[in-house]
C-alpha positions in Angstrom: 60.8 -26.3 28.6 62.8 -25.2 25.6 62.6 -21.6 24.3 60.8 -22.9 21.1 58.1 -24.5 23.2 57.7 -21.4 25.2 57.3 -19.1 22.2 54.9 -21.6 20.6 52.7 -21.7 23.7 52.4 -17.9 24.0 51.7 -17.6 20.3 48.8 -20.1 20.6 47.4 -18.1 23.5 47.6 -14.8 21.5 45.7 -16.4 18.6 43.0 -17.7 20.8 42.6 -14.3 22.5 42.3 -12.6 19.1 39.6 -15.0 18.0 37.7 -14.6 21.2 37.8 -10.8 21.0 36.6 -10.9 17.4 33.7 -13.1 18.3 32.6 -10.5 20.9 32.6 -7.6 18.5 29.0 -6.4 17.7 27.7 -7.1 14.2 27.1 -4.2 11.8 23.8 -2.5 12.7 20.9 -2.7 10.2 18.5 0.2 10.4 14.9 -0.6 9.7 13.3 1.9 7.3 9.5 1.8 7.5 7.6 1.8 4.2 6.1 5.0 3.0 2.3 5.3 2.6 2.6 4.7 -1.1 4.7 1.6 -0.5 2.2 0.2 2.0 -0.6 0.8 -0.4 1.4 -0.9 -3.2 2.0 -3.9 -0.9 -1.6 -4.1 -0.1 -2.5 -3.9 -3.8 -0.1 -6.6 -4.7 -1.3 -8.9 -1.9 1.7 -8.3 0.4 1.1 -8.6 4.1 0.5 -5.2 5.8 0.4 -5.4 9.7 -3.0 -4.7 11.0 -4.6 -4.2 7.6 -6.7 -7.1 6.4 -9.1 -5.5 3.9 -11.0 -8.7 3.0 -11.5 -9.6 6.7 -12.9 -6.1 7.4 -15.3 -6.3 4.5 -16.5 -9.8 5.5 -17.2 -8.5 9.0 -19.1 -5.4 7.8 -20.9 -6.8 4.7 -24.2 -7.4 6.6 -24.4 -3.7 7.4 -23.9 -2.4 3.9 -27.5 -1.2 3.6 -29.2 2.2 3.5 -30.1 2.0 7.2 -26.9 0.9 8.9 -24.1 2.0 6.6 -23.7 5.5 8.1 -23.5 4.0 11.6 -21.0 1.5 10.4 -18.8 4.3 9.0 -18.6 5.9 12.4 -17.9 2.6 14.3 -15.7 0.5 12.1 -13.0 2.3 10.0 -11.6 0.3 7.0 -7.9 -0.3 6.7 -6.1 2.9 5.4 -5.0 1.3 2.1 -6.1 1.5 -1.5 -7.9 -1.8 -1.2 -9.4 -0.7 2.1 -10.9 2.3 0.3 -12.2 0.0 -2.5 -14.1 -2.1 0.0 -15.3 0.9 1.8 -16.6 2.4 -1.4 -18.2 -1.0 -2.3 -20.0 -1.0 0.9 -21.6 2.3 0.2 -22.3 1.3 -3.4 -24.2 -1.7 -2.1 -26.2 0.6 0.1 -27.1 2.7 -2.8 -25.0 5.6 -1.6 -23.2 6.2 -4.9 -22.1 9.7 -4.2 -20.4 8.6 -1.0 -18.7 5.7 -2.8 -17.5 8.2 -5.4 -16.1 10.5 -2.7 -14.1 7.6 -1.2 -12.7 6.6 -4.6 -11.7 10.2 -5.3 -9.7 10.3 -2.0 -7.4 7.6 -3.5 -4.4 8.7 -5.5 -5.4 9.0 -9.2 -3.0 6.3 -10.4 -4.4 3.8 -7.9 -8.1 4.4 -8.3 -8.5 1.6 -10.8 -7.7 -0.8 -7.9 -10.5 0.6 -5.7 -12.9 0.6 -8.7 -12.0 -3.0 -9.5 -13.0 -4.0 -6.0 -16.3 -2.2 -6.4 -16.9 -4.2 -9.6 -16.0 -7.5 -8.0 -18.4 -6.8 -5.1 -21.2 -5.6 -7.4 -20.8 -8.4 -9.9 -22.9 -11.0 -7.9 -25.6 -8.3 -7.6 -25.8 -8.0 -11.4 -25.7 -11.8 -11.8 -28.6 -12.1 -9.4 -30.8 -9.8 -11.6 -31.1 -7.0 -9.1 -31.1 -4.4 -11.9 -32.0 -1.4 -9.8 -28.9 -1.9 -7.6 -26.6 -3.2 -10.3 -27.1 -0.4 -12.8 -25.8 2.5 -10.7 -22.9 0.4 -9.4 -21.8 -0.5 -12.9 -22.2 3.1 -14.1 -19.9 4.1 -11.2 -17.3 1.6 -12.4 -17.6 2.9 -16.0 -17.1 6.5 -14.9 -13.6 5.6 -13.7 -12.8 2.7 -16.0 -14.5 3.4 -19.3 -13.2 0.3 -21.1 -14.2 -2.2 -18.4 -16.2 -4.3 -20.9 -17.9 -6.5 -18.3 -19.1 -3.4 -16.4 -20.4 -2.1 -19.7 -22.2 -5.4 -20.3 -23.9 -5.6 -16.9 -24.8 -1.9 -17.0 -26.3 -2.2 -20.4 -28.3 -5.3 -19.5 -29.6 -3.8 -16.3 -30.5 -0.5 -18.0 -32.3 -2.5 -20.7 -34.4 -4.3 -18.1 -35.2 -0.9 -16.4 -36.3 0.6 -19.7 -33.4 3.0 -19.9 -33.0 2.5 -23.6 -30.4 5.2 -24.5 -28.0 4.2 -21.7 -28.4 0.5 -22.5 -27.8 1.1 -26.2 -24.7 3.2 -25.5 -23.1 0.7 -23.1 -23.9 -2.4 -25.1 -22.6 -0.9 -28.3 -19.3 0.0 -26.5 -19.2 -3.5 -24.9 -19.5 -5.1 -28.4 -16.8 -2.8 -29.8 -14.4 -3.8 -27.1 -15.3 -7.5 -26.7 -14.8 -9.6 -29.8 -15.0 -13.1 -28.4 -17.7 -15.1 -30.2 -19.3 -16.5 -27.0 -22.5 -16.2 -25.0 -21.7 -12.7 -23.6 -21.3 -11.2 -27.1 -24.3 -13.1 -28.4 -26.4 -11.6 -25.6 -25.2 -8.2 -26.3 -26.0 -8.5 -30.0 -29.5 -9.9 -29.2 -30.4 -7.0 -26.8 -28.9 -4.3 -29.0 -30.9 -5.6 -31.9 -34.1 -5.4 -29.8 -33.1 -1.8 -28.8 -32.6 -0.9 -32.4 -36.0 -2.3 -33.4 -38.4 0.6 -33.2 -41.2 0.1 -30.8 -40.1 -3.3 -29.4 -41.3 -4.1 -25.9 -39.5 -7.3 -25.4 -37.7 -7.0 -22.1 -36.6 -10.6 -21.6 -33.1 -11.0 -20.3 -31.1 -13.5 -22.3 -29.7 -16.3 -20.2 -26.3 -15.6 -18.6 -23.5 -17.6 -20.2 -22.0 -20.3 -18.1 
Protein backbone atom coordinates (compact mmCIF):
# COMPACT_ATOMS: atom_id res chain seq x y z
CA UNK A 1 0.00 0.00 0.00
CA UNK A 2 1.44 3.37 -0.98
CA UNK A 3 1.69 6.24 1.50
CA UNK A 4 -0.99 8.13 -0.49
CA UNK A 5 -3.45 5.26 -0.10
CA UNK A 6 -2.63 5.02 3.59
CA UNK A 7 -3.31 8.71 4.22
CA UNK A 8 -6.49 8.62 2.14
CA UNK A 9 -7.82 5.64 4.13
CA UNK A 10 -7.27 7.25 7.53
CA UNK A 11 -8.71 10.52 6.30
CA UNK A 12 -11.91 8.72 5.25
CA UNK A 13 -12.14 7.05 8.69
CA UNK A 14 -11.71 10.44 10.40
CA UNK A 15 -14.53 12.00 8.34
CA UNK A 16 -16.91 9.10 9.09
CA UNK A 17 -16.10 9.35 12.79
CA UNK A 18 -16.85 13.07 12.84
CA UNK A 19 -20.20 12.54 11.09
CA UNK A 20 -21.15 9.76 13.51
CA UNK A 21 -20.25 11.88 16.52
CA UNK A 22 -22.32 14.79 15.19
CA UNK A 23 -25.34 12.56 14.66
CA UNK A 24 -25.21 11.51 18.31
CA UNK A 25 -25.16 15.08 19.69
CA UNK A 26 -28.48 16.00 21.39
CA UNK A 27 -30.74 18.50 19.64
CA UNK A 28 -31.27 21.93 21.16
CA UNK A 29 -33.82 21.65 24.00
CA UNK A 30 -37.17 23.42 23.50
CA UNK A 31 -38.79 24.46 26.76
CA UNK A 32 -42.58 24.25 26.88
CA UNK A 33 -44.15 27.39 28.33
CA UNK A 34 -47.70 26.78 29.59
CA UNK A 35 -50.26 29.37 28.59
CA UNK A 36 -51.32 31.89 31.19
CA UNK A 37 -54.91 31.97 32.43
CA UNK A 38 -55.64 34.91 30.15
CA UNK A 39 -54.19 33.08 27.15
CA UNK A 40 -56.21 29.94 27.92
CA UNK A 41 -59.38 32.02 28.11
CA UNK A 42 -58.50 33.74 24.85
CA UNK A 43 -57.97 30.34 23.20
CA UNK A 44 -61.32 29.14 24.50
CA UNK A 45 -63.01 32.31 23.30
CA UNK A 46 -61.55 31.99 19.82
CA UNK A 47 -62.45 28.31 19.54
CA UNK A 48 -58.95 27.00 20.23
CA UNK A 49 -58.62 23.58 21.82
CA UNK A 50 -58.05 23.73 25.58
CA UNK A 51 -57.28 20.34 27.17
CA UNK A 52 -60.05 19.19 29.49
CA UNK A 53 -62.30 22.18 28.81
CA UNK A 54 -65.21 21.57 26.45
CA UNK A 55 -67.76 24.20 27.40
CA UNK A 56 -70.42 23.18 24.91
CA UNK A 57 -70.22 19.53 25.96
CA UNK A 58 -70.56 20.55 29.61
CA UNK A 59 -73.64 22.62 28.85
CA UNK A 60 -75.29 19.91 26.76
CA UNK A 61 -74.80 17.54 29.68
CA UNK A 62 -76.24 19.87 32.34
CA UNK A 63 -78.95 21.62 30.29
CA UNK A 64 -81.79 19.41 31.61
CA UNK A 65 -80.94 20.51 35.16
CA UNK A 66 -81.04 24.26 34.49
CA UNK A 67 -84.29 24.72 36.40
CA UNK A 68 -85.24 26.29 39.72
CA UNK A 69 -85.26 22.96 41.59
CA UNK A 70 -82.04 21.31 40.41
CA UNK A 71 -79.70 24.13 39.43
CA UNK A 72 -78.23 24.58 42.93
CA UNK A 73 -77.51 20.87 43.27
CA UNK A 74 -75.96 20.93 39.82
CA UNK A 75 -73.62 23.74 40.83
CA UNK A 76 -72.21 21.63 43.65
CA UNK A 77 -71.85 18.46 41.59
CA UNK A 78 -70.69 19.57 38.13
CA UNK A 79 -68.32 22.52 37.90
CA UNK A 80 -68.10 24.21 34.48
CA UNK A 81 -64.78 24.61 32.66
CA UNK A 82 -62.75 27.45 34.18
CA UNK A 83 -62.82 29.62 31.06
CA UNK A 84 -64.72 32.70 29.93
CA UNK A 85 -67.01 30.56 27.80
CA UNK A 86 -67.47 28.17 30.71
CA UNK A 87 -68.61 31.10 32.84
CA UNK A 88 -70.98 32.13 30.05
CA UNK A 89 -72.67 28.74 29.94
CA UNK A 90 -72.73 28.60 33.74
CA UNK A 91 -74.47 31.98 33.85
CA UNK A 92 -76.85 30.89 31.09
CA UNK A 93 -77.85 27.85 33.10
CA UNK A 94 -78.79 30.01 36.08
CA UNK A 95 -80.55 32.49 33.80
CA UNK A 96 -82.71 29.70 32.37
CA UNK A 97 -83.54 28.70 35.94
CA UNK A 98 -84.69 32.25 36.68
CA UNK A 99 -81.74 32.87 39.00
CA UNK A 100 -80.75 36.18 37.41
CA UNK A 101 -78.78 37.49 40.40
CA UNK A 102 -76.64 34.34 40.42
CA UNK A 103 -76.10 34.63 36.66
CA UNK A 104 -75.00 38.22 37.19
CA UNK A 105 -72.57 37.19 39.93
CA UNK A 106 -70.95 34.68 37.58
CA UNK A 107 -70.61 37.23 34.78
CA UNK A 108 -69.11 39.74 37.21
CA UNK A 109 -66.42 37.20 38.10
CA UNK A 110 -65.12 37.38 34.52
CA UNK A 111 -62.51 39.97 33.55
CA UNK A 112 -64.33 43.16 32.43
CA UNK A 113 -62.88 43.07 28.92
CA UNK A 114 -64.16 39.50 28.42
CA UNK A 115 -67.65 39.80 29.88
CA UNK A 116 -69.21 40.43 26.50
CA UNK A 117 -68.20 36.88 25.53
CA UNK A 118 -70.06 35.40 28.51
CA UNK A 119 -73.05 37.68 27.94
CA UNK A 120 -73.17 36.72 24.27
CA UNK A 121 -73.50 33.08 25.30
CA UNK A 122 -76.35 33.98 27.68
CA UNK A 123 -78.12 35.65 24.75
CA UNK A 124 -77.57 32.69 22.43
CA UNK A 125 -78.98 30.31 25.03
CA UNK A 126 -81.91 32.61 25.85
CA UNK A 127 -82.78 33.38 22.23
CA UNK A 128 -84.82 30.18 21.63
CA UNK A 129 -86.76 30.92 24.82
CA UNK A 130 -87.77 34.29 23.39
CA UNK A 131 -88.60 32.76 20.00
CA UNK A 132 -90.83 30.20 21.74
CA UNK A 133 -92.87 33.02 23.29
CA UNK A 134 -91.95 32.30 26.92
CA UNK A 135 -92.09 35.99 27.80
CA UNK A 136 -91.81 35.61 31.57
CA UNK A 137 -88.52 33.77 31.19
CA UNK A 138 -87.20 35.72 28.20
CA UNK A 139 -87.72 39.25 29.53
CA UNK A 140 -85.32 39.02 32.52
CA UNK A 141 -82.72 37.12 30.48
CA UNK A 142 -82.73 39.79 27.78
CA UNK A 143 -82.64 42.56 30.39
CA UNK A 144 -79.55 40.88 31.84
CA UNK A 145 -77.90 40.93 28.42
CA UNK A 146 -78.78 44.61 27.91
CA UNK A 147 -77.30 45.55 31.28
CA UNK A 148 -73.88 44.40 30.09
CA UNK A 149 -74.29 45.02 26.35
CA UNK A 150 -76.59 48.05 25.97
CA UNK A 151 -76.42 48.19 22.16
CA UNK A 152 -77.21 44.52 21.57
CA UNK A 153 -80.12 45.31 19.26
CA UNK A 154 -81.60 41.81 19.16
CA UNK A 155 -81.65 41.61 22.95
CA UNK A 156 -83.39 45.00 22.93
CA UNK A 157 -85.94 43.69 20.43
CA UNK A 158 -86.72 40.49 22.34
CA UNK A 159 -86.82 42.31 25.69
CA UNK A 160 -89.19 44.90 24.28
CA UNK A 161 -91.51 42.32 22.72
CA UNK A 162 -91.63 40.20 25.88
CA UNK A 163 -92.26 43.23 28.09
CA UNK A 164 -94.99 44.42 25.75
CA UNK A 165 -96.75 41.07 26.07
CA UNK A 166 -96.35 41.20 29.86
CA UNK A 167 -97.89 44.67 30.01
CA UNK A 168 -94.64 46.34 31.06
CA UNK A 169 -95.26 49.29 28.79
CA UNK A 170 -92.52 51.68 29.90
CA UNK A 171 -89.77 49.08 29.62
CA UNK A 172 -91.11 47.85 26.30
CA UNK A 173 -91.28 51.38 24.90
CA UNK A 174 -87.72 52.20 26.03
CA UNK A 175 -86.20 49.01 24.62
CA UNK A 176 -88.06 49.05 21.32
CA UNK A 177 -87.25 52.72 20.74
CA UNK A 178 -83.56 51.96 21.29
CA UNK A 179 -83.80 48.91 19.02
CA UNK A 180 -85.26 51.04 16.23
CA UNK A 181 -82.57 53.67 16.71
CA UNK A 182 -79.82 51.06 16.31
CA UNK A 183 -81.41 48.78 13.72
CA UNK A 184 -82.06 50.50 10.38
CA UNK A 185 -82.71 47.50 8.08
CA UNK A 186 -86.13 47.69 6.44
CA UNK A 187 -87.14 44.13 7.25
CA UNK A 188 -89.61 42.23 9.38
CA UNK A 189 -87.77 42.88 12.65
CA UNK A 190 -87.93 46.63 12.20
CA UNK A 191 -91.53 46.46 10.95
CA UNK A 192 -92.54 44.57 14.10
CA UNK A 193 -90.76 47.09 16.30
CA UNK A 194 -92.53 49.98 14.60
CA UNK A 195 -95.91 48.23 14.89
CA UNK A 196 -95.62 47.53 18.60
CA UNK A 197 -94.12 50.92 19.41
CA UNK A 198 -97.05 52.58 17.60
CA UNK A 199 -99.45 50.54 19.75
CA UNK A 200 -97.60 51.59 22.88
CA UNK A 201 -97.75 55.22 21.86
CA UNK A 202 -101.50 54.99 21.22
CA UNK A 203 -103.13 56.03 24.47
CA UNK A 204 -105.32 53.36 26.02
CA UNK A 205 -104.60 50.59 23.52
CA UNK A 206 -105.12 47.07 24.82
CA UNK A 207 -103.93 45.21 21.73
CA UNK A 208 -101.36 42.73 23.04
CA UNK A 209 -101.01 40.63 19.91
CA UNK A 210 -97.44 39.72 19.07
CA UNK A 211 -96.53 40.36 15.42
CA UNK A 212 -95.34 37.22 13.62
CA UNK A 213 -91.60 36.66 13.90
CA UNK A 214 -89.71 37.33 10.67
CA UNK A 215 -88.35 34.27 8.86
